[in-house]
FILUMBA-845834 format. One record per residue: x, y, z of N, C-alpha, C, O in turn; residue in three letters. Coordinates in steps of 0.1 Angstrom, whole numbers, padded with zeros to 4 digits, always signed. Layout:
// FILUMBA-845834
XYZXYZXYZXYZALA/...
END
This chain:
// FILUMBA-845834
+1088+0916+1051+1089+0902+1044+1100+0895+1054+1099+0883+1056MET/+1111+0904+1059+1120+0897+1065+1115+0890+1079+1120+0880+1083MET/+1106+0897+1084+1098+0893+1097+1091+0880+1093+1091+0872+1102LYS/+1085+0877+1082+1081+0865+1079+1091+0854+1076+1088+0842+1080SER/+1101+0857+1070+1114+0845+1070+1118+0842+1083+1121+0831+1085LEU/+1117+0851+1093+1122+0848+1106+1112+0837+1113+1115+0826+1118LEU/+1099+0842+1113+1090+0833+1116+1091+0818+1111+1089+0808+1117ILE/+1093+0819+1097+1093+0806+1091+1105+0798+1097+1104+0787+1101LEU/+1116+0805+1098+1129+0799+1104+1126+0793+1118+1129+0782+1122LEU/+1119+0802+1125+1115+0796+1140+1106+0784+1142+1106+0775+1150LEU/+1095+0786+1131+1086+0774+1130+1093+0763+1126+1089+0752+1131ALA/+1103+0763+1117+1111+0751+1112+1119+0746+1123+1119+0733+1125ALA/+1125+0754+1131+1135+0748+1142+1125+0742+1153+1129+0731+1158LEU/+1114+0748+1157+1104+0742+1165+1100+0728+1161+1100+0718+1168LEU/+1096+0729+1146+1092+0714+1142+1105+0704+1143+1103+0692+1144ALA/+1114+0708+1143+1128+0699+1145+1126+0692+1158+1130+0680+1160LEU/+1121+0698+1166+1119+0694+1180+1133+0695+1191+1142+0703+1187GLY/+1133+0688+1203+1142+0693+1212+1155+0686+1208+1165+0691+1212PRO/+1156+0674+1200+1166+0668+1196+1175+0672+1185+1185+0667+1183GLY/+1170+0683+1178+1175+0690+1169+1190+0695+1170+1193+0702+1179ALA/+1198+0692+1160+1212+0696+1161+1215+0708+1153+1208+0711+1144THR/+1226+0715+1158+1231+0726+1150+1231+0725+1136+1227+0734+1129VAL/+1236+0713+1132+1238+0710+1116+1221+0710+1111+1219+0715+1100ALA/+1212+0704+1117+1198+0705+1112+1194+0721+1111+1189+0725+1101SER/+1195+0727+1121+1191+0740+1121+1199+0749+1110+1193+0758+1103ALA/+1211+0745+1109+1218+0752+1098+1213+0750+1085+1213+0758+1077ALA/+1209+0737+1082+1203+0733+1069+1191+0740+1067+1189+0746+1056ASN/+1181+0741+1079+1170+0750+1075+1174+0763+1071+1170+0768+1060VAL/+1182+0771+1080+1188+0784+1076+1193+0785+1063+1191+0795+1057SER/+1200+0775+1058+1205+0773+1043+1194+0774+1033+1194+0781+1022ASP/+1183+0766+1036+1172+0764+1027+1162+0779+1027+1157+0783+1017LYS/+1162+0784+1038+1154+0797+1040+1164+0808+1028+1159+0813+1018VAL/+1176+0808+1031+1183+0817+1024+1183+0815+1010+1182+0824+1002ARG/+1184+0802+1006+1183+0799+0991+1169+0801+0985+1167+0804+0973GLU/+1158+0800+0995+1143+0805+0989+1143+0820+0988+1137+0825+0979SER/+1150+0827+0997+1149+0841+0997+1157+0846+0985+1153+0856+0979THR/+1168+0840+0981+1175+0844+0970+1167+0841+0957+1166+0849+0948GLU/+1162+0830+0956+1154+0825+0943+1143+0835+0943+1141+0840+0932LYS/+1135+0838+0953+1123+0849+0953+1128+0862+0946+1122+0868+0938ALA/+1141+0866+0952+1145+0881+0948+1148+0879+0935+1143+0888+0928ALA/+1154+0869+0929+1159+0869+0915+1145+0869+0905+1144+0874+0894LYS/+1136+0861+0911+1123+0860+0903+1117+0872+0901+1111+0875+0891ASP/+1117+0881+0913+1113+0894+0912+1120+0903+0902+1114+0911+0894TYR/+1134+0901+0903+1140+0907+0892+1137+0905+0877+1137+0915+0869MET/+1135+0892+0874+1130+0887+0862+1118+0892+0857+1115+0895+0845LYS/+1109+0893+0868+1095+0901+0863+1096+0913+0861+1090+0919+0853HIS/+1104+0919+0869+1106+0934+0868+1111+0937+0852+1106+0945+0845GLY/+1122+0928+0849+1129+0929+0836+1117+0928+0825+1117+0936+0815LEU/+1108+0918+0827+1097+0918+0815+1089+0928+0815+1086+0933+0804ILE/+1085+0933+0828+1076+0946+0828+1083+0957+0822+1078+0964+0813GLN/+1096+0959+0825+1105+0971+0818+1105+0969+0802+1103+0979+0795ALA/+1106+0958+0797+1106+0955+0783+1094+0957+0778+1092+0959+0766ALA/+1082+0958+0787+1069+0960+0780+1066+0974+0782+1055+0978+0778GLU/+1072+0982+0788+1071+0996+0791+1065+1000+0804+1062+1011+0808GLY/+1063+0988+0810+1055+0991+0824+1065+0993+0835+1067+0985+0845ARG/+1071+1005+0833+1083+1010+0844+1078+1010+0858+1085+1006+0868HIS/+1066+1017+0860+1062+1017+0875+1060+1005+0881+1064+1004+0893GLU/+1055+0994+0874+1053+0981+0878+1068+0975+0879+1071+0968+0889SER/+1077+0976+0870+1089+0970+0871+1098+0976+0882+1107+0969+0886ALA/+1096+0990+0887+1103+0997+0897+1097+0988+0912+1105+0985+0921VAL/+1083+0985+0911+1079+0978+0923+1085+0964+0925+1089+0961+0936LYS/+1086+0957+0914+1094+0944+0914+1107+0945+0917+1112+0936+0924SER/+1114+0955+0913+1129+0957+0918+1129+0960+0932+1138+0955+0938PHE/+1120+0968+0938+1121+0970+0950+1116+0959+0960+1120+0959+0972GLN/+1108+0949+0955+1107+0937+0962+1118+0930+0963+1122+0924+0973LYS/+1125+0928+0952+1138+0921+0952+1147+0926+0960+1155+0918+0966ALA/+1148+0940+0962+1157+0947+0972+1153+0945+0986+1160+0946+0996ILE/+1139+0943+0987+1134+0942+1002+1140+0928+1005+1145+0927+1016GLY/+1141+0919+0998+1146+0903+1001+1159+0904+1002+1165+0900+1012LEU/+1167+0910+0992+1182+0910+0994+1188+0925+0991+1193+0929+0980MET/+1188+0931+1002+1192+0946+1001+1206+0949+0996+1210+0961+0994PRO/+1215+0939+0993+1227+0941+0987+1227+0938+0972+1238+0937+0966ASN/+1215+0936+0965+1213+0931+0952+1217+0943+0942+1208+0951+0939LEU/+1230+0945+0938+1233+0958+0929+1226+0955+0917+1221+0965+0913ALA/+1224+0945+0911+1218+0944+0897+1203+0950+0899+1197+0957+0890GLU/+1197+0948+0911+1183+0954+0910+1184+0968+0912+1176+0975+0905ALA/+1192+0973+0919+1192+0989+0920+1195+0994+0906+1190+1005+0902TYR/+1205+0987+0898+1209+0992+0884+1196+0993+0877+1193+1003+0872SER/+1188+0980+0876+1176+0979+0867+1166+0988+0872+1159+0992+0863LEU/+1164+0992+0884+1155+1001+0889+1159+1014+0886+1151+1022+0882MET/+1171+1019+0887+1175+1031+0882+1173+1033+0867+1170+1045+0864GLY/+1174+1024+0858+1171+1025+0845+1155+1026+0843+1150+1032+0833SER/+1148+1021+0852+1131+1023+0849+1129+1035+0854+1121+1042+0848SER/+1134+1040+0865+1132+1053+0869+1136+1066+0859+1129+1076+0857TYR/+1148+1062+0851+1151+1072+0841+1141+1071+0830+1138+1081+0825ALA/+1135+1060+0826+1127+1061+0817+1113+1065+0820+1106+1066+0811GLU/+1109+1068+0831+1100+1074+0838+1100+1089+0840+1090+1095+0843MET/+1113+1095+0838+1116+1108+0839+1119+1111+0854+1120+1123+0857GLY/+1120+1103+0862+1124+1105+0876+1136+1104+0878+1140+1093+0883ARG/+1146+1114+0874+1162+1113+0873+1167+1113+0886+1178+1107+0887PHE/+1161+1119+0896+1169+1120+0910+1169+1106+0915+1179+1101+0919ARG/+1156+1099+0916+1156+1086+0919+1164+1075+0910+1168+1064+0915GLU/+1165+1078+0898+1174+1071+0888+1187+1072+0894+1192+1062+0898ALA/+1194+1084+0894+1207+1084+0896+1210+1079+0911+1221+1074+0913GLU/+1203+1080+0922+1203+1076+0934+1204+1059+0933+1213+1053+0940GLU/+1196+1053+0926+1195+1037+0925+1207+1033+0916+1214+1023+0919ALA/+1211+1040+0906+1223+1036+0897+1236+1039+0905+1245+1031+0905LEU/+1237+1049+0913+1249+1049+0922+1249+1040+0933+1260+1036+0937ARG/+1238+1036+0937+1237+1026+0948+1243+1013+0944+1251+1007+0951LYS/+1239+1010+0931+1244+0996+0926+1258+0996+0925+1263+0985+0929ALA/+1265+1006+0921+1279+1006+0919+1287+1009+0932+1299+1007+0933VAL/+1279+1015+0943+1284+1014+0957+1286+1001+0963+1296+0998+0969ALA/+1273+0993+0961+1273+0980+0966+1283+0970+0959+1289+0961+0966LEU/+1284+0972+0948+1293+0962+0939+1302+0971+0930+1300+0972+0918LYS/+1313+0977+0937+1324+0986+0929+1329+0980+0917+1333+0988+0908PRO/+1329+0967+0915+1334+0960+0903+1326+0956+0893+1329+0949+0884ASP/+1312+0962+0894+1301+0960+0886+1300+0968+0873+1292+0977+0872TYR/+1308+0962+0863+1309+0969+0852+1297+0975+0844+1297+0985+0838GLY/+1288+0966+0845+1275+0969+0836+1267+0980+0843+1260+0987+0837GLU/+1270+0980+0858+1264+0992+0866+1270+1005+0863+1262+1015+0862GLY/+1284+1005+0861+1291+1016+0857+1287+1020+0843+1287+1032+0840TRP/+1285+1011+0834+1281+1014+0822+1268+1023+0820+1267+1033+0814TYR/+1258+1016+0828+1245+1023+0829+1245+1037+0834+1240+1047+0829TYR/+1253+1037+0846+1252+1048+0852+1260+1059+0843+1257+1071+0843LEU/+1270+1055+0834+1276+1064+0825+1266+1068+0814+1266+1080+0812GLY/+1258+1060+0808+1247+1062+0799+1238+1075+0806+1236+1086+0800LEU/+1234+1071+0817+1224+1079+0824+1231+1093+0826+1224+1103+0823PHE/+1243+1095+0829+1248+1108+0830+1251+1113+0816+1248+1125+0815LEU/+1255+1107+0807+1256+1112+0793+1244+1119+0788+1245+1130+0781LYS/+1232+1113+0791+1219+1117+0787+1216+1130+0796+1208+1138+0792GLU/+1222+1132+0806+1221+1143+0815+1229+1153+0812+1229+1163+0818GLN/+1239+1152+0801+1250+1160+0797+1259+1165+0808+1264+1176+0809ARG/+1261+1155+0815+1272+1156+0824+1284+1145+0819+1287+1134+0824ARG/+1290+1151+0809+1300+1144+0803+1311+1139+0810+1315+1127+0809GLU/+1317+1148+0818+1329+1144+0826+1326+1132+0835+1334+1122+0835ALA/+1315+1132+0842+1310+1122+0850+1309+1111+0843+1313+1100+0847GLU/+1302+1112+0832+1299+1100+0823+1311+1093+0818+1312+1081+0819ALA/+1321+1100+0813+1333+1094+0809+1341+1089+0821+1349+1080+0818GLN/+1340+1092+0833+1346+1085+0844+1339+1073+0847+1345+1064+0851GLU/+1326+1071+0844+1317+1059+0848+1321+1050+0836+1324+1039+0839ALA/+1322+1054+0825+1325+1046+0813+1340+1040+0814+1343+1028+0810PHE/+1347+1047+0819+1363+1043+0822+1362+1030+0832+1368+1019+0831ARG/+1354+1033+0842+1353+1023+0852+1346+1009+0847+1350+0998+0852LYS/+1336+1011+0838+1329+1000+0831+1338+0992+0823+1339+0980+0823ALA/+1347+1001+0816+1357+0993+0808+1367+0987+0817+1372+0976+0814LYS/+1370+0992+0828+1381+0986+0838+1375+0972+0844+1382+0963+0847GLN/+1360+0973+0846+1356+0960+0852+1349+0952+0840+1340+0944+0843PHE/+1352+0953+0829+1347+0943+0820+1335+0947+0812+1330+0938+0805GLY/+1331+0958+0813+1316+0961+0804+1322+0965+0791+1314+0968+0781ARG/
END
C-alpha cells in the first residue's frame, strides 16, 4: 500500500510539471498524508463495527489494514488485541495490546485494556500495574 502512495505522489509531482515549486510539492505530500490518515481511521471504524457484530476475524483484518497505512497507530493495535482475545488467540492479543502502549506510553485506555486482558489471564500483579498506569494517564 505504501508503494502505491509513493507512486501516487510521484505521479502528482510529474503532473505539476517542471515549474513546480517546493511548496506545491509539499502541498501534494500533505494531501497524500491526510488521505492516508483518513483511510486508516476508516479501516479502524470498519473494524470496530465488525468487532461489535462479533466478526473478530474480519475486524482484525481491518485493524491490520489501518496499521499497514499508519504503523504507529496505537489505537488500532489495542483494538486488534481485544479482537484477538475474543477469538482466544491470547499470544497475539497480548503482543498487540503491549505494542499499543509501547507506541503510545501515555495511552490510558490502552493500559486499561491491557490490564483487563492480564486480569482475565489471572496475572494479577501485571494487571494491577497496567491499571495503575491507566489511572495515571487518565482512564
